[in-house]
N, C-alpha and C positions, 0 to 999 in steps of 0.2 A: 567391509568385505575382507576375505582371507587372502593372505599373500605368503609366499615362501621367501622369507627375507634372509639375507646373510647377516647374522648378528655377531659372528666372530669370523675372522679371516683365517680359519684353521683347517679348511678342507670340508668334506661333506658333513662332519658333525657340527659345523657352524651354521647350518640351515635351521631356521625355526619358523613354524607356522604362526603368523601374527595377524591381529586384526588392524585394519587400516580404514580410513574413511573412503567411501566410494567416490571416485573423482568426478568432478563436474567439468564439462568442456569449456574452454575459453574460445575467443574468436579464432576461426580457422582450424579448430580442433574437433575431434570426435572421440567418443568413448566407445570402446569395443568390449563386449562381453567375450572374454577369452575362452575358446573351446580347446585350443591346443597351442603349445609353445615348445619348440624343440630347444635343446641345450647344446652348447658348443664348448670347445676347448677355451675359447675366450672367457666364457662364464666361469669355468673351473679355475683359470688363472686368477681371476678376481677373488674367488672363494679361497684359494690357497695363499692369498696375499702376495701374488706374483704379478701384479699389474700396477702401473703408475697411475691408472685412472681412478682408483678407489683406495682409500686408507681408512683407518679406524674412526676418523672424524666423520666419515660418510655413513656409518652404520646407524640403524639397520638399512641395508641396501637391497633393493629388489632388482635383480638382473632379469635376463630374458629378452632376446632380440627378435625372435622368430614368431610373431604373433599372428594367429588365425582365429577368426571368430565372427561375431555378428555385431553390427553397429547398433548401439542402444540409444545414443543421444548425439546430437551435433551442436556445435556452437554457432555464434553469429558469423554470417558471411560464408558458410560452407555450402557449396553447390556440388561438390564432387560425389558425395555419398549422402544417404539418408537412413534413418532407423530401419532396421530389418535387412539391410544389405549384408551379404556374406563377403568378408574381405580378408586380405592378406596384407600385412605391413611390410613395406620396404624400410629397413631400419636405418638407412643412410640419413645422416643429419649434416646438412651443408649450409654455408653462409648465404648463398644466393647472390653474392656480389662479386666474388673474385673472378679472375679470368677463366678458370676451369668451370665454374658454375655457369658463366655466360656462354662459353664456347664448347665445353665438354672436354673429356668425360667428367661427369660430376664427382666420381669417386676420387679424383685428384684435387678436390676442393682444398684450399689452403687451411681451412678450419675443420676439416672432415672429422666427424665423430659418429657415434652409433647410439641408437635408442636403447634404453634399458627400462624394464618395468613389466615385462610380459608374464612373469611367474606370479600371477595374481588373478583374482576373479574378473577384474576389469582393468583396462589400460587406457589411459588418455594419450592420444597420439595426434600428430599432424595429419589432418584430413587428406591433404594432397599427396601423402605417402601411402595411401591405401589403394590396393589393386583388387578388382572384383575377382571372386573365386567362382569359376564357371560351374554350372550344374554338372554333377557326376564326379566332381573332385571333392573329397572329404577334407575336413579341417586338418586332420592329422597329417595327411599327405602334403597339403599345402604348406604346413608349418616346417617341413623339412627343407624348403627351398631357399629362404632368404639369406642364409649365411654360407653353409657348406656348398650347396649347388650353385649359388650365385658366384661365389669365389672361384669355384672350379670352372664354370662356364666362361667367366671373364679371362681366366688364365689361359684357357684353350684358345680364345680369340687372340690374346696377346702373343701366344706361341705360333699363330698363323698355321695351325695344323690343317692338313688336307686329307681326303680319303686315301687310304693306303699308307699313310705315314706311320712310323713306329714311335709310340710315346712311352717313355719310362716314368713309372709312378712309384717311387720309393715310399714305403709306408702306405700301401694300397688299401689297408683295412680300416683306416681312420675315416672321419667324416668327409674331408676334402678328397682323400684318396679314392674312396668308393664312388663319390660323385664324379670324379675325373674319369674313372673307368667306365661308368655308365654313360656319361655324356660322350666320351670318345667313341663308344660303341654306336651311339645314335649318329655320330658324324662319319662313321666308316673308318675310323682311325684305329689301328692295331695298338694293343697295349701289352706291356710287360710290367707286372706289379710284384712287390716284395712284401714279406711279413715274417715275423718270428714264429707264426703259428700255422701249421699245415691245415688245420681245420678251417681257419679263417681264409686261407688261400683257396680252399675248395669252394667256399661261399663266394669269394670274389670272382672265381672262374664262372660260377653260375650266373653272376651278374654281368658277365661280358668280357672279363679279362682273357686275352688270347694266350698269354704266357704268364706263368707264375714261378717265382723263385723264392725258396725258403731260406731265410737268414737275415741277419742284421749287421754283420761285420762288413764294413765298406770294402775291405780288401778281398773278401770272399765274393761279395756281390759284383765287384768289378769284373771278375772272370766269368761268373755265371750269367750275368746280364749281357756281358759282351758277346757271349756265345750265341745269344739270340739274334743280335745284330746291332748296328750302330744307330741309336735313337736319333730321330729328327728333332725331337723336343723332349723336355723334362718338365714335369710339374712338381715343384719341390715345396712341400709344406713343413719339412723337417728342419732345414737349415743345418747348422753344425757341420759334421764331416760329410754329410750327404751332398753338400754343394760341390765340393771338390770331386766327389764320386761322379755326380751327374755331368760335370764339365768334362771329366776324363772320358766318359763314355760317348758324349755327343759326337755326332758326325761333323765333318767340316761344314761350317756355316749354320750349325744347329742352334737352337734357342732354349734357354732355361728360364722358366718363370718361377719366382720365389714369393711365397705368401706367408711363411711362418717360421717358427724357431723352436718347435717342440724338442728337437735334439740339440739345440744350442744356438745362442745368439751371435756367435762368431764362427767364421769359416775361413779356411786357407785355400787359395787357388794358385794354380800354375799360370802365372801371368803370360809367359811366352806362348804357352799352348792356347791361351785365350785369344791373343791377337794374331798369332800365326795361323790358328785354325778358324779365324773369322767367326768366332762363337759369340753369342749374346747372352747377357744375364739381365733379366727384366724383373723389376719389383712390381707387385700387384697387390692391391687391397680391395676386398669385396668386388663389386661391379656396379652397374648403373641400374636405375629403376626400369629402363627399357630392357635391359638384360633379364631382369626378374620377370617382367611381363612375358618375354619370350619363353622362359622356362615354364610358366603357368600354361602357356599355349601348348607346349610340348606334352605336358602331363594331360591336358584336356583332350589332345588328339590321340592319346594312347601311345605316343612314341617314347615316353619316359615314365618309368615306374620307380620313383625314389624308394630306396631301401630303408625300411623302418625295422630296427632290430627289436625294440621293445618299447612299451609305454608304461608310464607311472601316473597315478593320481597326484594332485597337488600335495596332498599330505605326505607323500613319499618322495618328495623332491630330493631330499638328502640321499636317499638310496639310489636315485637316478645318477647323482653326481658320483657316488661311490662306484657304480658300475663303470662310469666313464673313466674314473681315476684308475681303476683296476684293469682297464683295457679289455673288458669282457665282451665287448660288442663289435659287430660288423654292421655299419650303417648307423642311422640316426636313432637317438633316444629322444622321446617326445613326452612331455608332461601334458596330460589330457584332462578334460573335464574339470578345468580350473575353477568352475563355478559350483563345485560340489558342496 
């Protein structure tokens, strides 16, 4: 089978189309013929050599977390799915033994990791991580959900937002940013989003943002966003200086949920403001399989229409990552027809 493998950790030019054996399922596993797999900043960090998970000794490496397709074969002991089922993979990998696997939430597993291997014609996966794709939901749409929308949904739950609340989304045109805006709209939560591109902000407004602010400088944004109101919550996938910005803007007792480091892995905060203002900073990674099932239900019911900016065939996976690296898109980038 063909796969889009990372053969060099040098960015988009490090992707090569290679031939690999078609996988056979082991006990408890299924093989999925991949119809669509969206890409994420997580994959790009690996490709750029900016991830501790993968180094040169792991090459060639096939990434791709967000797998949607059709089951072609199952291994011994599999009762959850059968060949012909249309499925979406929850990419969470957990130990099943620790306190958080027993009591939840599973994304706090002490050995939490993520599946990789979806940028290929077929993928071997744990059968109990497969979720049925309802009729009327296409594979490309389903493939948008497992990382960006799952992360955003769990962050909104962690932030305890309610209808009428004001949510600040710095970097609202990225994958998690767009997902946060759309899901907040579903929940009746007002949003203020920022970007360096006016055209992208126009698109985010179409997707449900109530207020948009052009700019990236934290000092300028502090005044412009503050003029909209004091946010009840912040979803922060940027890190760096945007952590301090978000905390400064939060209302008394407000909550910031952090999931990323795109703008930097270190942040400074005003500690007195944190405790005197009764503000909270909450770390969050991905979400639970139950969260993902809920997102699939929202799509099937017509309440959520995930934003797909563009699609690429497997042979152009490198170009897909170049578009992500150049920040050309608003919404998800999906590699489709991976069995071409």
